[in-house]
C-alpha positions, 0 to 999 in steps of 0.5 A, a space after each residue: 078575147 077581142 072585144 065584141 066576140 063572146 067566145 068562152 075560153 071553152 069555145 076556143 079550146 075546141 075551135 083550137 081542137 077542130 082546127 087540128 082535127 080538120 088539118 089547119 095545123 102543122 100536125 099531118 091528119 095521117 099521123 093520127 091514124 098512124 097513132 091509132 093503129 089505122 091504115 094510112 088509107 084516105 077513106 080510113 083517114 076521113 073516118 078517123 077525122 070524122 070520128 074525132 070531130 064528133 068526140 069534140 062535139 059530143 056532149 058528156 065524158 067516157 068512151 063512145 064504144 060505137 066507134 068500136 063496133 063500127 071499126 070492127 065492123 069495118 076490119 072484119 068485112 075486108 077479107 070476109 067472104 060468103 061461105 059456099 052452099 056446099 060448105 055451109 052444108 057439110 060443116 052443118 052435117 059435121 055439127 050434127 054428127 058430132 052431137 051425136 058423138 058427144 052424147 057417148 063422152 059426156 053426160 051434159 045434155 044439149 044446148 037448146 040453142 042451134 049452133 050458129 055458122 056466122 060470119 065474121 062481122 056476125 061475130 064481131 058484133 056479137 061478141 063486143 058487148 063481152 070486149 067492152 066490159 074487159 076493155 072499159 076500165 083500161 080505157 078510164 084509166 087512160 083517159 084520167 091519166 091525160 086529164 091529170 095530166 093536162 090539170 097538171 101542166 095548164 098554167 094558172 090562168 087557164 083553170 076556168 078552162 081546164 075542167 072543159 079541156 079535161 072532158 074534150 081530150 077524155 073524149 078524144 082519147 076515148 075515141 081512139 082507144 075504142 077505135 083501137 079495139 075495135 081494129 082488134 076485134 075485128 083482126 080476131 075475127 079473122 082468127 078464131 074458128 068458133 065461139 069458145 075458140 079464144 076460151 072466155 065465154 064471149 057469146 050469151 047463154 052457151 050458144 054454140 058457134 062456128 065461123 064458117 069462112 075460118 073453119 074451112 081456112 083452118 084445115 087448108 095445109 094440114 093434110 087432113 080431110 076437111 071432113 075430118 076437120 070439120 068434125 073434130 072442130 064442130 065437136 070441141 065447139 058443142 064440148 065447150 057450149 054443153 059446158 057452160 049451159 049446163 054450169 050456167 054459174 061458169 059463164 059469170 065466173 069467167 067475166 067477172 074474174 076477168 073484169 075484177 082484174 082489167 079493173 084493177 089496171 093503172 095506166 103508168 102516168 109516168 111512162 105516158 108522160 115520158 112518151 109525150 115529153 118525146 113525141 114528136 106531133 109530126 110522127 106519133 109512133 112512139 104513142 102507137 108502139 106504146 100502146 101496141 107494146 103495153 108499155 103504158 101498163 105498169 107491172 101486175 100488182 100482188 092482187 092482180 097476178 093472184 087473179 089472173 092465176 085463178 083465170 088461168 086455172 079456170 080456163 086451164 080446167 075449162 080447155 082440159 075437160 074440153 080436150 078430154 071430151 073432145 078426144 073420147 068423142 072423135 075417137 073414130 077419127 084417124 087425125 084427132 090426135 094430130 088436130 088436137 095437138 095443133 089446136 094445143 099449140 095455137 092456143 099456147 101461142 095466141 095469135 097476132 090479134 090475141 096479142 094485140 089485146 094482151 098489150 091493150 087491155 093488159 090481159 093474156 087468156 091462154 090456159 098455160 096449164 092446159 096439158 096438165 089439167 087435162 092428164 088431170 081430167 083423163 085421170 078422173 074420168 078412168 078412175 070414176 067414169 063420164 058420170 061422176 067426172 062431169 058432176 064436179 061441174 055442179 057447184 062452184 065448191 066442186 070444181 078441181 083446184 090448181 092443187 088438184 091439177 099439180 097432184 091429180 092422184 089426191 083428186 082421185 083418192 078423194 073420189 074413189 075414197 069413202 064417203 065421210 060420216 055427216 057431222 052434226 050440222 049435216 045431220 040437222 040439215 037432212 032432219 030438217 029438209 026430211 021434215 
């Protein structure tokens, strides 16, 4: 430090990063956009640099999720179009008919929340709180890994500057992660057709919703009349909403399971260090590819695999029930079976954005046992009817298990067999309740 210069080592480090972000270094700023998975567009590049400068200057430590919101809105709006009035009217009419059909197929009452027709931008904004809740543990792990690597590599004489340097690096890494998450959400907004399309309840309180632009696009090329597509998609979404509205504990169970799984994810520090060692500053494609491919997420632990198995079972049970109810409600539609098969295949493979989310967060949201779960619900419906079938959702302890999916006959036998005699504890509880 020169005489008369009252800058601290923290100031010098901050200025070094600012010079880097302003292009006064050897690194091509466009490479930063590539590392973040963003297009090499001048406007986008300037936005990226501006956000990273803000991250350098920002006080505190952590992820600024508003960056994800801004990026999601920008991506969602790129190819968004306003639906024609007649298209919206057709969807609204289809939703009204679907409600009547569902009254015949399930005992669950209609949701008190009116169905919404959303734009892609509205869906991205409405679902962001759940996405950030899922991604936060991973973002924190990346920040911890980078901070640990920086601390370990810092020379002893720079010990005083390390705390400030690690805080700034956490903020910069968090900004990059948030913008990449926002890009994934923006891409997902072009793939989903309804609020329940992902399987996880992303909208609050059983809110049914259709993305009108995507619902119209879904039917193109299927050789199915547009009114039948709208009726089938609307019925499926409203069935999903009725279930989560009735079984209010179900949404919390899903979100808790997802966040518990994500909280167990740790970034593979060794892989991160290996990527950093071979990274060419002028071409950080290796880092981008590591993030995109999920290479920084280590193999699942046994506890994580068990949590994932439970989550996949829950997803399959929900989607299987929705499949059966939708099939019963839309039996008047000639193309119902073809539409159901199209959606099953779509859910099984996942779209590009869903695959990007799996790489970024390490979590795949696919009901792998959907067909088996649907077969189980069909067997239950045929054996005991809709009322007793739907009563299984009244409490978490009554919901079928993975074993029931494996052996539907055993579940049917329990449901149709004689009611077991109450034990002594049951009789005492009945006496207390009876006064």
